[in-house]
N, C-alpha and C positions, 0 to 999 in steps of 0.2 A: 504493500500500500504506500502510495506517495503522499507523505504527510508534509506539513509546513510547520516544523517545530519552532522556528524563529518567531513566527507570528503568534503562535500559542503562548510562547514564553513572554512575548511582549504584552499580551493580554493579561497574563497573570500578574506581571509587574505593575501594569496600569491599574488593575483592580485593587491591588494591595496598596498602592499610593493613594488612591481615592479614599479607601477606608481609613487610612492613617489620618487624612485630613478631616474626613467626615464619616464617622462610624455608621451613621444612619443613612448615608447617601443611597445605597441600593434598596434599602427598605422603603425609603420615601419614593424612589423611582418607580416602585411597583404600584404605587397608588394611582389615582385617576390621572389619565393623560389629558391635559388641558392647555395646550400651547395657544398663544395668541397670534402666532405668525405661521403662515405657509410660505415656504421658500421654493420658488421654481427656478432652478439654476442649471448650469452646464455640468455634464458628467466629468469634465476635466478634473483630474485628481489633485490639481494645484489649487483648487477652489473649495476648501473644506468649509461648508456653510456655517456650522455651529461655531467653529473657531474664529472665523473672521469677523463675526458679530458679537463674540464674547458671551455666547449663551450655552448653558449646560444641556445635556441630554434631557429631553422632555419639554424643552422650552421652544423648540422649533420643529415644525412638521415639514418634511423635505421631499420634493420631487426633483429628479435630475434626469436630463437627457442630453444628447448631443446638440449643442448650440441653443439650449434653453428655449425650445420651441413649444408653442401651445397650438396644436393642430386639432381642428374640430372633429376629426375622425379617430383621434388617438384616445381610445377608451382607458388606457392606463392613466394618462394625465388627467382626463376628465373625472375618472373615479376618485383620484386623489383630491382634486379640487372640490368635488361634490362632498366627499367625506369631511374635508377640512371646513367647508362652509356650513353644511347642513348638520353635521354631527358634532364636530369639535367647536363650532361657532368661532372660528378665528376672526380676529378684528382687522388683520392686515394680510394681504397677499403681496409678496415681494418677487418680482421678476428680475433676476440678476444675471446679466451677461458678464463677460470679461474681455478686456482688450487682448488682441492677438489670438482670438478664438480659432482653433484649427478647423472647426466645422464651418465657420463663416468664410475662412480662407478657401477651403475646399469647394464651397459653393460658387466661388468666383473663378476658380481655375477651369480652363478650357480643356479638361481631360477627364476621363472616366475614373471613378473611385469605387465602383461596384454598387451594391445594394444601397449604401448610404446616400447615393445621389438622389434617390427617390425621397428620402427623408428631408434632405436639404433643399428641395425644390422651392419651398416658400421663401427662402432667403434670396433666391434668384429673382423672385417677383418683387421683393423689396428693392433689390438692386435696380431693376428696370423702372420702378416707380420714381426712384431718386437718381436716375442716371446722370442728369445734367449736373447736379451737385457733386456726385461722386467722381465723375470724370474730370472735374475741375481741380481735384486734389492730386498734385504731382507725386507726392511721396507715397509709396505703396503701403507702408506700415500705417501712416495716418489715414489712408483710404480705408484699409481694413478696419481700423479702430472706429472710424465714423460709421461704417456699415454695421459694426457690432452695436453701436448706440442706436442706430435706426432699427436694428432687429429687436432690441429690447422694447423700444417704443411700439413696434408692430405687435409684439407678443402681449404687451399690456392691453392693447386694443382687443386682441383676440380673447384674453381672459374676460374682459368686461362685456364682450358680446356673447359669451356663453349664456345659455338659459339658466345656468347655475347662479351666476352673478345677477342677471336680470331679475330672476325670481326672488333672490335675497333682497335686493333693493326694493322690489315691489311690495314686499311684506314688511318693509321698514327696518330690516337688519342693517346695522352699522358695520360696514366693511369697506376698506380702502385698498386700492391696488396701486403699487408703487413700481417705478422703473429705476433700477440701479445698475451700475457697472463697476467691476472690480479691476484694479490695476495690479497685475502680477509684479510690476516693477517696484512698487513701494508698499504694497499690501493695503492700500486705501480704497474705500468705496466712494463712488461718486453718485450723488443723487441727480438723475437726469431731468428732474423737474416735471416728470410725467406722473401725476398723482390723481387718481380718479375715485370719487366717493359716491357718485350718483350717475344716472343716465344722462342728466343735463351736462355734467362735466365731461362725460364721454362724447356727447354731441359736439362740444367745443373742441375737444382734442381731435376729432375726426374731420373738422371743417378744413 
């Protein structure tokens, strides 16, 4: 059997350190799961959701996929969103991308990457809608980073247009969707100023 002893050893050390600091940590963790935040982020292993916002396990409900996409046919993402909104009653949904995203870069490249190209197709649509702006950016890294920001904005709109959010707002549930981006170069988050708390605000964003 092919085991991973290093990871299991790391886990034991981690659990031991946690209990040294707070003997009741795991006992409390077993209690009701009631996070206030849903994080929709990229699968990139360099973007550990809990750590970069300084939250403990149990404080952040997380969904991750390549390029932090919210696609209306993705039952996985929609199921997480529905559970977070309807069952956990989160107050905030954070869509967080990151600069230099490999998925965003792949969506721009004029060469095949396999099955993932089907997943990344919505980013190509964002590129085409913003082509004039993006083609005016001479530096490739800056161009990709700008497309990463536009992708986050697009996914915030997608979250807000789901029946899940629309129904929540219709029944008066207070929930806000935020668009952020993470800089791998300095570890800092940037609020993109895309913040939606109602259908009216969504309408303004989409104008």
